[in-house]
ROGU-929913 format. One line per 10 residues: number of its first residue (from 1); their letters; for each residue y, x, z of N, C-alpha, C. Coordinates in nm, 3 decimals, padded with zeros to 5 digits, always signed. Layout:
# ROGU-929913
NUM> a> Y:X:Z:Y:X:Z:Y:X:Z  ...
***
This chain:
# ROGU-929913
1> mkkiiylmai> +12.915:+08.782:+12.878:+12.891:+08.745:+12.738:+12.824:+08.609:+12.730  +12.871:+08.524:+12.641:+12.813:+08.391:+12.627:+12.675:+08.398:+12.564  +12.586:+08.316:+12.615:+12.455:+08.307:+12.553:+12.465:+08.236:+12.419  +12.373:+08.268:+12.329:+12.366:+08.199:+12.200:+12.223:+08.156:+12.176  +12.203:+08.031:+12.140:+12.070:+07.982:+12.103:+12.051:+08.011:+11.955  +11.942:+08.074:+11.918:+11.915:+08.105:+11.778:+11.814:+08.007:+11.720  +11.852:+07.940:+11.614:+11.761:+07.853:+11.541:+11.715:+07.933:+11.420  +11.613:+08.015:+11.439:+11.571:+08.106:+11.334:+11.488:+08.035:+11.228  +11.513:+08.074:+11.102:+11.435:+08.028:+10.987:+11.443:+07.877:+10.967  +11.551:+07.816:+11.011:+11.569:+07.673:+10.986:+11.625:+07.654:+10.847
11> aitmisckke> +11.563:+07.570:+10.769:+11.609:+07.547:+10.632:+11.703:+07.429:+10.630  +11.829:+07.455:+10.604:+11.925:+07.346:+10.584:+11.926:+07.322:+10.433  +11.842:+07.234:+10.384:+11.819:+07.221:+10.241:+11.906:+07.114:+10.180  +11.944:+07.138:+10.057:+12.016:+07.039:+09.981:+11.913:+06.972:+09.890  +11.872:+06.849:+09.920:+11.771:+06.780:+09.844:+11.825:+06.749:+09.704  +11.746:+06.788:+09.603:+11.793:+06.768:+09.466:+11.793:+06.620:+09.431  +11.895:+06.580:+09.358:+11.905:+06.442:+09.311:+11.996:+06.439:+09.190  +12.015:+06.321:+09.135:+12.090:+06.311:+09.010:+12.240:+06.329:+09.031  +12.290:+06.286:+09.144:+12.433:+06.296:+09.165:+12.474:+06.440:+09.191  +12.602:+06.470:+09.178:+12.653:+06.604:+09.199:+12.626:+06.648:+09.343
21> pnnfvtfsgk> +12.552:+06.760:+09.362:+12.519:+06.802:+09.498:+12.640:+06.856:+09.572  +12.642:+06.834:+09.703:+12.748:+06.891:+09.784:+12.724:+07.040:+09.799  +12.830:+07.117:+09.820:+12.815:+07.260:+09.843:+12.830:+07.292:+09.991  +12.802:+07.189:+10.074:+12.811:+07.212:+10.217:+12.709:+07.123:+10.288  +12.682:+07.155:+10.414:+12.593:+07.074:+10.497:+12.662:+07.051:+10.630  +12.663:+06.926:+10.674:+12.718:+06.897:+10.805:+12.605:+06.882:+10.905  +12.632:+06.913:+11.028:+12.528:+06.928:+11.129:+12.575:+06.871:+11.261  +12.489:+06.792:+11.327:+12.524:+06.743:+11.460:+12.399:+06.740:+11.545  +12.415:+06.732:+11.674:+12.296:+06.728:+11.757:+12.329:+06.712:+11.904  +12.223:+06.703:+11.982:+12.235:+06.688:+12.126:+12.137:+06.783:+12.192
31> innknaqsvv> +12.186:+06.860:+12.289:+12.100:+06.953:+12.362:+12.103:+06.914:+12.510  +11.986:+06.884:+12.562:+11.975:+06.859:+12.705:+11.961:+06.992:+12.778  +12.008:+06.995:+12.902:+12.001:+07.118:+12.984:+12.064:+07.235:+12.910  +12.183:+07.215:+12.859:+12.251:+07.318:+12.780:+12.264:+07.447:+12.858  +12.224:+07.559:+12.795:+12.237:+07.689:+12.861:+12.311:+07.789:+12.774  +12.387:+07.739:+12.675:+12.462:+07.828:+12.588:+12.583:+07.754:+12.533  +12.678:+07.831:+12.482:+12.800:+07.773:+12.429:+12.798:+07.758:+12.278  +12.701:+07.821:+12.213:+12.698:+07.821:+12.067:+12.555:+07.809:+12.017  +12.542:+07.763:+11.893:+12.416:+07.760:+11.820:+12.434:+07.846:+11.696  +12.336:+07.932:+11.667:+12.339:+08.012:+11.545:+12.234:+07.957:+11.450
41> isnpqlefek> +12.278:+07.910:+11.334:+12.186:+07.867:+11.229:+12.169:+07.986:+11.137  +12.046:+08.033:+11.121:+12.025:+08.157:+11.048:+11.905:+08.146:+10.956  +11.922:+08.194:+10.833:+11.811:+08.209:+10.740:+11.828:+08.344:+10.672  +11.760:+08.450:+10.724:+11.777:+08.584:+10.669:+11.743:+08.593:+10.521  +11.646:+08.513:+10.475:+11.606:+08.520:+10.335:+11.718:+08.477:+10.242  +11.801:+08.386:+10.289:+11.915:+08.340:+10.211:+12.043:+08.413:+10.249  +12.030:+08.510:+10.341:+12.144:+08.584:+10.393:+12.252:+08.489:+10.444  +12.208:+08.389:+10.519:+12.299:+08.287:+10.571:+12.297:+08.288:+10.723  +12.416:+08.282:+10.782:+12.424:+08.272:+10.928:+12.554:+08.200:+10.963  +12.543:+08.104:+11.053:+12.660:+08.025:+11.092:+12.655:+08.002:+11.242
51> iikldengdd> +12.761:+08.037:+11.311:+12.773:+08.012:+11.454:+12.853:+07.885:+11.474  +12.796:+07.791:+11.547:+12.861:+07.661:+11.569:+12.878:+07.638:+11.719  +13.000:+07.605:+11.760:+13.021:+07.566:+11.899:+12.952:+07.434:+11.923  +12.897:+07.416:+12.041:+12.814:+07.299:+12.066:+12.891:+07.169:+12.067  +13.024:+07.175:+12.072:+13.102:+07.051:+12.073:+13.142:+07.005:+11.933  +13.110:+07.086:+11.828:+13.152:+07.047:+11.694:+13.072:+06.927:+11.645  +13.133:+06.849:+11.554:+13.071:+06.726:+11.505:+13.019:+06.740:+11.363  +12.928:+06.649:+11.323:+12.874:+06.645:+11.189:+12.801:+06.514:+11.171  +12.754:+06.484:+11.050:+12.693:+06.354:+11.035:+12.574:+06.349:+10.939  +12.528:+06.465:+10.885:+12.418:+06.461:+10.791:+12.284:+06.500:+10.855
61> itlnidakdf> +12.283:+06.607:+10.931:+12.161:+06.652:+10.999:+12.183:+06.645:+11.149  +12.089:+06.581:+11.216:+12.100:+06.569:+11.361:+11.983:+06.644:+11.425  +12.016:+06.725:+11.522:+11.914:+06.801:+11.594:+11.918:+06.764:+11.740  +11.802:+06.727:+11.796:+11.791:+06.700:+11.939:+11.688:+06.796:+11.999  +11.730:+06.870:+12.099:+11.638:+06.963:+12.165:+11.664:+06.966:+12.315  +11.565:+07.015:+12.385:+11.580:+07.049:+12.526:+11.575:+07.201:+12.532  +11.683:+07.264:+12.576:+11.691:+07.410:+12.573:+11.585:+07.477:+12.661  +11.527:+07.400:+12.755:+11.421:+07.456:+12.839:+11.290:+07.468:+12.762  +11.276:+07.394:+12.654:+11.154:+07.398:+12.574:+11.192:+07.376:+12.428  +11.269:+07.470:+12.376:+11.330:+07.453:+12.244:+11.227:+07.427:+12.135
71> kntakfagkg> +11.124:+07.513:+12.128:+11.031:+07.506:+12.015:+10.952:+07.377:+12.010  +10.920:+07.322:+12.125:+10.838:+07.201:+12.128:+10.920:+07.072:+12.123  +11.051:+07.083:+12.141:+11.132:+06.961:+12.147:+11.230:+06.947:+12.031  +11.241:+07.051:+11.946:+11.335:+07.047:+11.835:+11.295:+06.937:+11.736  +11.381:+06.838:+11.719:+11.357:+06.728:+11.627:+11.481:+06.705:+11.542  +11.462:+06.700:+11.410:+11.572:+06.680:+11.318:+11.570:+06.540:+11.261  +11.688:+06.490:+11.229:+11.700:+06.361:+11.162:+11.810:+06.374:+11.058  +11.804:+06.289:+10.955:+11.905:+06.293:+10.850:+11.857:+06.367:+10.728  +11.947:+06.387:+10.635:+11.915:+06.452:+10.509:+11.875:+06.598:+10.533  +11.756:+06.636:+10.485:+11.706:+06.771:+10.508:+11.621:+06.784:+10.632
81> anennflakv> +11.603:+06.673:+10.706:+11.529:+06.678:+10.831:+11.381:+06.711:+10.810  +11.321:+06.655:+10.704:+11.178:+06.679:+10.681:+11.146:+06.827:+10.670  +11.228:+06.899:+10.595:+11.203:+07.041:+10.576:+11.216:+07.118:+10.707  +11.315:+07.081:+10.786:+11.336:+07.151:+10.913:+11.228:+07.116:+11.016  +11.186:+06.990:+11.019:+11.078:+06.952:+11.110:+10.947:+07.021:+11.069  +10.927:+07.036:+10.937:+10.809:+07.107:+10.889:+10.810:+07.251:+10.938  +10.925:+07.319:+10.924:+10.935:+07.458:+10.968:+10.919:+07.471:+11.119  +10.965:+07.371:+11.193:+10.947:+07.375:+11.338:+10.798:+07.374:+11.373  +10.720:+07.294:+11.298:+10.574:+07.291:+11.319:+10.511:+07.424:+11.281  +10.560:+07.483:+11.171:+10.505:+07.611:+11.125:+10.528:+07.721:+11.228
91> illqedffkd> +10.645:+07.721:+11.289:+10.675:+07.821:+11.392:+10.575:+07.812:+11.506  +10.543:+07.691:+11.548:+10.445:+07.672:+11.655:+10.306:+07.716:+11.611  +10.270:+07.684:+11.486:+10.140:+07.728:+11.433:+10.130:+07.880:+11.431  +10.237:+07.946:+11.387:+10.236:+08.092:+11.380:+10.229:+08.154:+11.519  +10.303:+08.098:+11.612:+10.299:+08.152:+11.748:+10.159:+08.143:+11.806  +10.094:+08.030:+11.784:+09.959:+08.012:+11.835:+09.863:+08.109:+11.766  +09.881:+08.129:+11.637:+09.793:+08.216:+11.560:+09.804:+08.361:+11.607  +09.926:+08.411:+11.619:+09.947:+08.551:+11.654:+09.937:+08.577:+11.804  +09.913:+08.474:+11.881:+09.897:+08.490:+12.025:+09.769:+08.566:+12.058  +09.673:+08.564:+11.967:+09.545:+08.630:+11.987:+09.562:+08.781:+11.971
101> kdlynlskdk> +09.560:+08.855:+12.082:+09.581:+08.999:+12.078:+09.462:+09.072:+12.015  +09.348:+09.006:+12.010:+09.229:+09.066:+11.951:+09.207:+09.020:+11.807  +09.311:+08.967:+11.746:+09.299:+08.911:+11.612:+09.233:+09.008:+11.515  +09.280:+09.131:+11.514:+09.229:+09.228:+11.417:+09.102:+09.298:+11.464  +09.055:+09.261:+11.581:+08.927:+09.315:+11.630:+08.812:+09.216:+11.609  +08.844:+09.099:+11.555:+08.740:+08.999:+11.530:+08.648:+09.045:+11.418  +08.528:+08.991:+11.415:+08.439:+09.018:+11.302:+08.504:+08.960:+11.178  +08.462:+09.009:+11.061:+08.524:+08.963:+10.936:+08.508:+08.813:+10.919  +08.391:+08.760:+10.952:+08.367:+08.616:+10.938:+08.461:+08.535:+11.027  +08.477:+08.579:+11.152:+08.562:+08.506:+11.245:+08.710:+08.520:+11.207
111> fdakvnsfvd> +08.747:+08.638:+11.159:+08.885:+08.659:+11.116:+08.917:+08.569:+10.996  +08.828:+08.568:+10.897:+08.849:+08.483:+10.779:+08.857:+08.336:+10.818  +08.771:+08.295:+10.910:+08.771:+08.155:+10.952:+08.903:+08.118:+11.020  +08.956:+08.211:+11.099:+09.081:+08.183:+11.169:+09.198:+08.177:+11.071  +09.200:+08.268:+10.975:+09.307:+08.267:+10.874:+09.299:+08.140:+10.790  +09.177:+08.104:+10.749:+09.159:+07.984:+10.666:+09.199:+07.857:+10.741  +09.170:+07.853:+10.870:+09.209:+07.738:+10.952:+09.360:+07.726:+10.960  +09.427:+07.842:+10.978:+09.574:+07.843:+10.984:+09.632:+07.794:+10.851  +09.580:+07.845:+10.740:+09.631:+07.807:+10.608:+09.604:+07.659:+10.581  +09.487:+07.610:+10.623:+09.455:+07.468:+10.603:+09.551:+07.379:+10.680
121> dfntnmkntt> +09.581:+07.417:+10.805:+09.676:+07.339:+10.886:+09.815:+07.341:+10.821  +09.854:+07.457:+10.770:+09.983:+07.472:+10.703:+09.990:+07.379:+10.582  +09.886:+07.384:+10.498:+09.886:+07.303:+10.376:+09.876:+07.153:+10.406  +09.801:+07.117:+10.511:+09.789:+06.976:+10.549:+09.924:+06.922:+10.594  +09.996:+07.000:+10.676:+10.129:+06.957:+10.721:+10.223:+06.941:+10.602  +10.213:+07.031:+10.506:+10.301:+07.025:+10.391:+10.266:+06.906:+10.301  +10.135:+06.880:+10.285:+10.090:+06.770:+10.200:+10.129:+06.636:+10.260  +10.128:+06.627:+10.391:+10.155:+06.500:+10.459:+10.303:+06.475:+10.486  +10.388:+06.562:+10.435:+10.532:+06.548:+10.456:+10.603:+06.540:+10.322  +10.697:+06.450:+10.311:+10.776:+06.440:+10.189:+10.879:+06.551:+10.189
131> ldsafvafqe> +10.863:+06.645:+10.094:+10.947:+06.764:+10.093:+11.006:+06.787:+09.954  +11.117:+06.855:+09.951:+11.180:+06.893:+09.826:+11.087:+06.987:+09.749  +11.075:+06.970:+09.618:+10.981:+07.048:+09.537:+11.012:+07.197:+09.539  +11.140:+07.233:+09.538:+11.177:+07.374:+09.543:+11.137:+07.435:+09.678  +11.154:+07.357:+09.783:+11.114:+07.402:+09.917:+10.964:+07.423:+09.923  +10.886:+07.331:+09.865:+10.740:+07.342:+09.863:+10.697:+07.469:+09.790  +10.758:+07.495:+09.675:+10.724:+07.614:+09.597:+10.752:+07.741:+09.677  +10.863:+07.741:+09.748:+10.900:+07.857:+09.829:+10.801:+07.877:+09.943  +10.759:+07.768:+10.008:+10.664:+07.777:+10.119:+10.525:+07.819:+10.071  +10.487:+07.774:+09.951:+10.358:+07.815:+09.895:+10.357:+07.965:+09.870
141> knitgltnyl> +10.470:+08.017:+09.824:+10.483:+08.161:+09.802:+10.476:+08.235:+09.936  +10.541:+08.178:+10.037:+10.540:+08.241:+10.169:+10.401:+08.248:+10.229  +10.325:+08.140:+10.220:+10.192:+08.137:+10.282:+10.097:+08.231:+10.208  +10.114:+08.243:+10.077:+10.033:+08.338:+10.000:+10.066:+08.482:+10.042  +10.194:+08.510:+10.058:+10.236:+08.644:+10.102:+10.184:+08.676:+10.241  +10.191:+08.578:+10.331:+10.142:+08.600:+10.467:+09.992:+08.624:+10.468  +09.918:+08.546:+10.389:+09.773:+08.563:+10.381:+09.737:+08.702:+10.329  +09.806:+08.746:+10.226:+09.781:+08.881:+10.172:+09.810:+08.988:+10.275  +09.920:+08.969:+10.350:+09.956:+09.066:+10.455:+09.849:+09.072:+10.563  +09.801:+08.955:+10.607:+09.699:+08.951:+10.711:+09.571:+09.020:+10.666
151> nktyadksys> +09.529:+08.991:+10.544:+09.405:+09.050:+10.493:+09.417:+09.202:+10.477  +09.532:+09.247:+10.429:+09.552:+09.391:+10.413:+09.557:+09.461:+10.548  +09.627:+09.400:+10.644:+09.636:+09.460:+10.777:+09.498:+09.468:+10.842  +09.418:+09.363:+10.826:+09.283:+09.363:+10.882:+09.199:+09.474:+10.818  +09.209:+09.485:+10.685:+09.131:+09.586:+10.613:+09.172:+09.727:+10.656  +09.304:+09.750:+10.669:+09.353:+09.881:+10.709:+09.308:+09.917:+10.851  +09.315:+09.820:+10.941:+09.275:+09.847:+11.079:+09.124:+09.867:+11.090  +09.047:+09.794:+11.012:+08.903:+09.812:+11.013:+08.866:+09.950:+10.959  +08.936:+09.991:+10.854:+08.915:+10.125:+10.797:+08.947:+10.233:+10.900  +09.062:+10.217:+10.965:+09.103:+10.316:+11.065:+09.004:+10.324:+11.180
161> atklikgavs> +08.950:+10.209:+11.219:+08.858:+10.204:+11.333:+08.723:+10.267:+11.302  +08.693:+10.285:+11.174:+08.563:+10.342:+11.137:+08.576:+10.480:+11.071  +08.680:+10.500:+10.989:+08.694:+10.623:+10.913:+08.790:+10.724:+10.976  +08.881:+10.676:+11.059:+08.984:+10.765:+11.114:+08.970:+10.781:+11.265  +08.849:+10.771:+11.314:+08.825:+10.782:+11.458:+08.821:+10.928:+11.500  +08.840:+10.953:+11.627:+08.836:+11.088:+11.682:+08.700:+11.152:+11.652  +08.703:+11.272:+11.598:+08.581:+11.344:+11.567:+08.536:+11.332:+11.424  +08.593:+11.235:+11.350:+08.557:+11.220:+11.209:+08.620:+11.332:+11.128  +08.556:+11.370:+11.018:+08.611:+11.472:+10.930:+08.741:+11.421:+10.869  +08.845:+11.501:+10.879:+08.976:+11.457:+10.830:+08.981:+11.453:+10.678
171> pkfvnyenyk> +09.048:+11.354:+10.622:+09.083:+11.360:+10.479:+09.165:+11.487:+10.454  +09.167:+11.533:+10.331:+09.232:+11.662:+10.303:+09.346:+11.648:+10.202  +09.443:+11.737:+10.215:+09.542:+11.756:+10.110:+09.512:+11.891:+10.045  +09.537:+11.898:+09.916:+09.500:+12.017:+09.840:+09.618:+12.066:+09.756  +09.647:+12.195:+09.770:+09.748:+12.263:+09.688:+09.884:+12.194:+09.689  +09.933:+12.165:+09.808:+10.070:+12.115:+09.821:+10.165:+12.234:+09.815  +10.278:+12.214:+09.748:+10.375:+12.323:+09.733:+10.429:+12.366:+09.870  +10.424:+12.497:+09.894:+10.477:+12.554:+10.018:+10.619:+12.604:+09.993  +10.710:+12.564:+10.079:+10.850:+12.603:+10.063:+10.866:+12.754:+10.053  +10.782:+12.827:+10.123:+10.793:+12.973:+10.124:+10.726:+13.038:+10.003
181> ggttslddlk> +10.661:+12.955:+09.920:+10.598:+13.008:+09.800:+10.450:+12.975:+09.794  +10.399:+12.956:+09.674:+10.258:+12.926:+09.657:+10.225:+12.784:+09.698  +10.099:+12.761:+09.725:+10.052:+12.630:+09.768:+09.968:+12.643:+09.894  +09.952:+12.531:+09.964:+09.874:+12.529:+10.087:+09.785:+12.406:+10.087  +09.660:+12.422:+10.130:+09.565:+12.313:+10.146:+09.526:+12.304:+10.292  +09.477:+12.188:+10.334:+09.436:+12.172:+10.474:+09.329:+12.274:+10.512  +09.238:+12.304:+10.421:+09.131:+12.399:+10.451:+09.185:+12.538:+10.482  +09.304:+12.570:+10.431:+09.364:+12.701:+10.458:+09.401:+12.718:+10.605  +09.409:+12.606:+10.676:+09.459:+12.608:+10.815:+09.347:+12.597:+10.918  +09.223:+12.599:+10.873:+09.110:+12.589:+10.966:+09.113:+12.705:+11.065
191> gkyvyidmwa> +09.068:+12.678:+11.186:+09.070:+12.778:+11.292:+09.180:+12.752:+11.393  +09.272:+12.662:+11.357:+09.379:+12.623:+11.448:+09.391:+12.470:+11.449  +09.450:+12.418:+11.556:+09.489:+12.278:+11.555:+09.601:+12.263:+11.453  +09.607:+12.147:+11.389:+09.711:+12.121:+11.290:+09.782:+11.991:+11.328  +09.910:+12.003:+11.356:+09.993:+11.885:+11.388:+10.079:+11.856:+11.267  +10.053:+11.743:+11.202:+10.116:+11.709:+11.074:+10.224:+11.603:+11.091  +10.338:+11.629:+11.030:+10.450:+11.535:+11.028:+10.470:+11.488:+10.884  +10.443:+11.358:+10.860:+10.470:+11.299:+10.728:+10.612:+11.245:+10.732  +10.699:+11.293:+10.642:+10.840:+11.259:+10.652:+10.905:+11.259:+10.514  +11.035:+11.224:+10.510:+11.114:+11.229:+10.387:+11.260:+11.249:+10.423
201> twcnpckqei> +11.336:+11.304:+10.330:+11.477:+11.334:+10.358:+11.560:+11.208:+10.378  +11.516:+11.095:+10.319:+11.593:+10.971:+10.329:+11.560:+10.891:+10.455  +11.463:+10.937:+10.532:+11.413:+10.863:+10.648:+11.487:+10.905:+10.775  +11.576:+10.818:+10.824:+11.654:+10.852:+10.944:+11.568:+10.872:+11.068  +11.468:+10.784:+11.096:+11.382:+10.809:+11.213:+11.309:+10.943:+11.202  +11.276:+10.984:+11.079:+11.212:+11.115:+11.060:+11.307:+11.226:+11.102  +11.431:+11.216:+11.057:+11.530:+11.320:+11.087:+11.564:+11.324:+11.236  +11.556:+11.208:+11.301:+11.583:+11.205:+11.444:+11.477:+11.279:+11.525  +11.358:+11.291:+11.468:+11.250:+11.363:+11.536:+11.259:+11.515:+11.520  +11.339:+11.561:+11.424:+11.342:+11.704:+11.394:+11.379:+11.791:+11.515
211> pflqkvekky> +11.486:+11.759:+11.589:+11.519:+11.844:+11.705:+11.406:+11.850:+11.808  +11.339:+11.738:+11.829:+11.226:+11.735:+11.924:+11.109:+11.818:+11.871  +11.085:+11.808:+11.740:+10.977:+11.886:+11.680:+11.006:+12.035:+11.692  +11.130:+12.074:+11.672:+11.166:+12.215:+11.682:+11.145:+12.268:+11.824  +11.174:+12.185:+11.924:+11.151:+12.226:+12.063:+11.003:+12.243:+12.092  +10.922:+12.150:+12.040:+10.777:+12.159:+12.061:+10.721:+12.283:+11.990  +10.769:+12.308:+11.869:+10.723:+12.426:+11.794:+10.756:+12.554:+11.872  +10.876:+12.559:+11.927:+10.916:+12.676:+12.004:+10.830:+12.694:+12.128  +10.798:+12.584:+12.194:+10.716:+12.589:+12.316:+10.576:+12.641:+12.287  +10.524:+12.606:+12.170:+10.385:+12.643:+12.137:+10.378:+12.754:+12.032
221> hgkkiefvsi> +10.488:+12.827:+12.014:+10.488:+12.937:+11.920:+10.386:+13.043:+11.961  +10.304:+13.083:+11.865:+10.203:+13.185:+11.894:+10.074:+13.129:+11.951  +10.071:+12.997:+11.975:+09.950:+12.933:+12.027:+09.857:+12.897:+11.911  +09.745:+12.839:+11.946:+09.643:+12.809:+11.844:+09.672:+12.676:+11.776  +09.792:+12.666:+11.717:+09.831:+12.541:+11.650:+09.931:+12.570:+11.539  +09.915:+12.500:+11.429:+10.010:+12.506:+11.317:+10.085:+12.374:+11.310  +10.215:+12.384:+11.290:+10.298:+12.265:+11.273:+10.329:+12.251:+11.124  +10.283:+12.142:+11.066:+10.294:+12.122:+10.921:+10.376:+11.997:+10.893  +10.481:+12.014:+10.816:+10.564:+11.900:+10.775:+10.541:+11.876:+10.626  +10.496:+11.755:+10.593:+10.468:+11.719:+10.454:+10.573:+11.619:+10.405
231> svdsekdyek> +10.655:+11.662:+10.310:+10.756:+11.574:+10.253:+10.691:+11.482:+10.149  +10.721:+11.353:+10.161:+10.673:+11.255:+10.062:+10.788:+11.210:+09.972  +10.894:+11.292:+09.965:+11.008:+11.260:+09.880:+10.967:+11.249:+09.734  +11.039:+11.165:+09.660:+11.016:+11.153:+09.516:+11.071:+11.276:+09.445  +11.038:+11.289:+09.318:+11.080:+11.406:+09.241:+11.232:+11.421:+09.235  +11.302:+11.307:+09.235:+11.449:+11.314:+09.226:+11.511:+11.374:+09.351  +11.437:+11.372:+09.463:+11.488:+11.428:+09.588:+11.426:+11.565:+09.620  +11.362:+11.623:+09.521:+11.295:+11.752:+09.542:+11.395:+11.860:+09.588  +11.507:+11.871:+09.516:+11.607:+11.971:+09.553:+11.669:+11.939:+09.689  +11.684:+11.812:+09.717:+11.739:+11.771:+09.847:+11.645:+11.816:+09.959
241> wkemvadknl> +11.514:+11.807:+09.934:+11.415:+11.854:+10.032:+11.433:+12.003:+10.058  +11.444:+12.080:+09.953:+11.458:+12.225:+09.968:+11.587:+12.260:+10.041  +11.693:+12.188:+10.010:+11.822:+12.212:+10.075:+11.816:+12.180:+10.223  +11.749:+12.069:+10.258:+11.741:+12.031:+10.399:+11.658:+12.130:+10.479  +11.550:+12.178:+10.420:+11.467:+12.278:+10.489:+11.552:+12.402:+10.520  +11.634:+12.442:+10.422:+11.718:+12.560:+10.441:+11.832:+12.532:+10.538  +11.904:+12.420:+10.518:+12.023:+12.391:+10.600:+11.989:+12.370:+10.746  +11.877:+12.305:+10.772:+11.839:+12.277:+10.910:+11.745:+12.382:+10.967  +11.720:+12.486:+10.885:+11.635:+12.597:+10.929:+11.502:+12.544:+10.984  +11.440:+12.455:+10.906:+11.314:+12.395:+10.950:+11.204:+12.500:+10.951
251> sgvqlyskrd> +11.133:+12.505:+11.061:+11.028:+12.605:+11.077:+10.892:+12.540:+11.053  +10.786:+12.610:+11.092:+10.654:+12.559:+11.067:+10.619:+12.571:+10.919  +10.514:+12.503:+10.877:+10.471:+12.505:+10.738:+10.534:+12.385:+10.668  +10.626:+12.410:+10.577:+10.697:+12.304:+10.507:+10.636:+12.283:+10.369  +10.577:+12.165:+10.348:+10.507:+12.136:+10.224:+10.568:+12.017:+10.151  +10.552:+12.017:+10.019:+10.598:+11.907:+09.936:+10.477:+11.847:+09.864  +10.459:+11.715:+09.881:+10.337:+11.650:+09.831:+10.342:+11.615:+09.683  +10.461:+11.627:+09.622:+10.479:+11.586:+09.482:+10.435:+11.441:+09.460  +10.452:+11.361:+09.564:+10.417:+11.218:+09.561:+10.267:+11.194:+09.546  +10.187:+11.297:+09.568:+10.042:+11.277:+09.570:+10.007:+11.190:+09.690
261> qtfsgaykvn> +09.932:+11.083:+09.667:+09.902:+10.988:+09.774:+09.757:+10.996:+09.821  +09.687:+11.099:+09.781:+09.547:+11.114:+09.822:+09.536:+11.123:+09.973  +09.616:+11.210:+10.032:+09.610:+11.232:+10.177:+09.673:+11.116:+10.253  +09.795:+11.076:+10.214:+09.862:+10.967:+10.285:+09.786:+10.837:+10.270  +09.728:+10.814:+10.153:+09.650:+10.692:+10.131:+09.526:+10.689:+10.216  +09.459:+10.803:+10.230:+09.337:+10.811:+10.311:+09.367:+10.785:+10.457  +09.488:+10.821:+10.501:+09.529:+10.798:+10.639:+09.603:+10.665:+10.656  +09.612:+10.586:+10.550:+09.679:+10.456:+10.555:+09.821:+10.470:+10.609  +09.894:+10.565:+10.554:+10.032:+10.587:+10.596:+10.120:+10.484:+10.526  +10.155:+10.379:+10.599:+10.238:+10.272:+10.544:+10.384:+10.285:+10.583
271> siprfilidp> +10.412:+10.373:+10.679:+10.550:+10.395:+10.722:+10.560:+10.538:+10.778  +10.681:+10.589:+10.773:+10.706:+10.722:+10.827:+10.822:+10.715:+10.925  +10.831:+10.810:+11.019:+10.744:+10.926:+11.033:+10.605:+10.888:+11.084  +10.510:+10.968:+11.046:+10.372:+10.951:+11.092:+10.320:+11.088:+11.130  +10.258:+11.096:+11.246:+10.209:+11.224:+11.297:+10.058:+11.219:+11.314  +09.993:+11.328:+11.277:+09.848:+11.337:+11.277:+09.807:+11.469:+11.341  +09.705:+11.467:+11.425:+09.656:+11.589:+11.488:+09.511:+11.613:+11.449  +09.484:+11.734:+11.398:+09.351:+11.773:+11.350:+09.305:+11.896:+11.427  +09.176:+11.903:+11.459:+09.125:+12.015:+11.539:+09.092:+12.137:+11.451  +09.060:+12.251:+11.512:+09.036:+12.374:+11.435:+08.920:+12.364:+11.335
281> qgnivdanap> +08.829:+12.269:+11.356:+08.716:+12.251:+11.264:+08.748:+12.154:+11.149  +08.868:+12.099:+11.150:+08.906:+12.007:+11.044:+08.871:+11.863:+11.074  +08.848:+11.832:+11.202:+08.815:+11.696:+11.243:+08.936:+11.627:+11.307  +08.939:+11.497:+11.299:+09.051:+11.421:+11.353:+09.051:+11.422:+11.506  +09.165:+11.454:+11.563:+09.186:+11.438:+11.707:+09.257:+11.305:+11.731  +09.363:+11.281:+11.656:+09.439:+11.156:+11.666:+09.504:+11.127:+11.530  +09.461:+11.017:+11.466:+09.515:+10.982:+11.335:+09.654:+10.923:+11.344  +09.696:+10.889:+11.462:+09.831:+10.837:+11.485:+09.883:+10.899:+11.613  +09.907:+11.028:+11.606:+09.942:+11.108:+11.725:+10.083:+11.073:+11.775  +10.111:+11.103:+11.902:+10.246:+11.077:+11.956:+10.351:+11.156:+11.880
291> rpsnpklitl> +10.471:+11.101:+11.875:+10.583:+11.170:+11.812:+10.629:+11.287:+11.900  +10.700:+11.383:+11.843:+10.751:+11.494:+11.924:+10.842:+11.449:+12.038  +10.912:+11.338:+12.019:+11.002:+11.286:+12.122:+10.928:+11.218:+12.236  +10.800:+11.196:+12.219:+10.719:+11.127:+12.320:+10.652:+11.230:+12.412  +10.678:+11.223:+12.543:+10.618:+11.319:+12.637:+10.465:+11.320:+12.632  +10.406:+11.212:+12.580:+10.260:+11.206:+12.571:+10.204:+11.314:+12.478  +10.288:+11.366:+12.387:+10.240:+11.470:+12.296:+10.206:+11.597:+12.374  +10.294:+11.636:+12.464:+10.269:+11.757:+12.545:+10.148:+11.734:+12.634  +10.135:+11.615:+12.687:+10.018:+11.582:+12.770:+09.890:+11.599:+12.688  +09.894:+11.552:+12.562:+09.778:+11.565:+12.474:+09.748:+11.712:+12.445
301> fdslki> +09.850:+11.788:+12.411:+09.830:+11.931:+12.383:+09.773:+12.003:+12.505  +09.825:+11.972:+12.622:+09.778:+12.038:+12.744:+09.633:+12.002:+12.773  +09.594:+11.876:+12.744:+09.455:+11.834:+12.768:+09.359:+11.909:+12.677  +09.410:+11.956:+12.561:+09.327:+12.031:+12.467:+09.334:+12.181:+12.492  +09.417:+12.218:+12.592:+09.435:+12.359:+12.628:+09.484:+12.441:+12.509  +09.578:+12.385:+12.438:+09.637:+12.456:+12.323:+09.726:+12.568:+12.374
***
């Protein structure tokens, strides 16, 4: 298979002007130490992707790179070059920023200082470069979104590191509808370990875990553990939830949250499937427990002598 060099997030921009804009962009360039037969120009946000053979010609945008050091040598010339050179710098800034594996373990002051430094460098590069106004507006929106994401992720991880640690009292769900009738609360299950699966009928990764979960349930049937599946389906999928429980003969305690976010919010459940293990006293064992498909789950259960 031929190798392909990916030029990710490169903006091939049409600079606004008074004359009728072209509906196409031509592209040319030179690559030293070529190690591929094609270049892919891709911008997922614009749903644009173009594969170009390296021998094709163009005359508006010129790209010169050394394939051995693509990110540091990519240089654009011609119409639209400023925007692409700016993005090349941003890619390097982001790589350097996210290289810190302890980023979210920093103190709040140090984390804020690092984020502010990154944003300042971003804005300085943008201010010192002549750029299309629409492009600037888009990048300002992007940097605001990234900053919000970083701050939220830091807050969530800090919360988890203090509130969701092993041994802490677990957040509770109260009066969730039980498929077999009535309602069930977390307190009703005290005296046993509780392995919770947060899932939904529309979630394919959730459904892929079902056969593994059924095997684990069978292995630990009659042991000191309850397997609880909490559906976070919306009201419109309520009947679909009931049908799936019946059709797939789902065992364990099958609950419907009615979109109540008290429990999921307390556990910072931002994606599913999510698995949680609680001890017989109602304390957290693992707020992000291994999935049923992960052999580490059985290792964990065995270490607890379940």
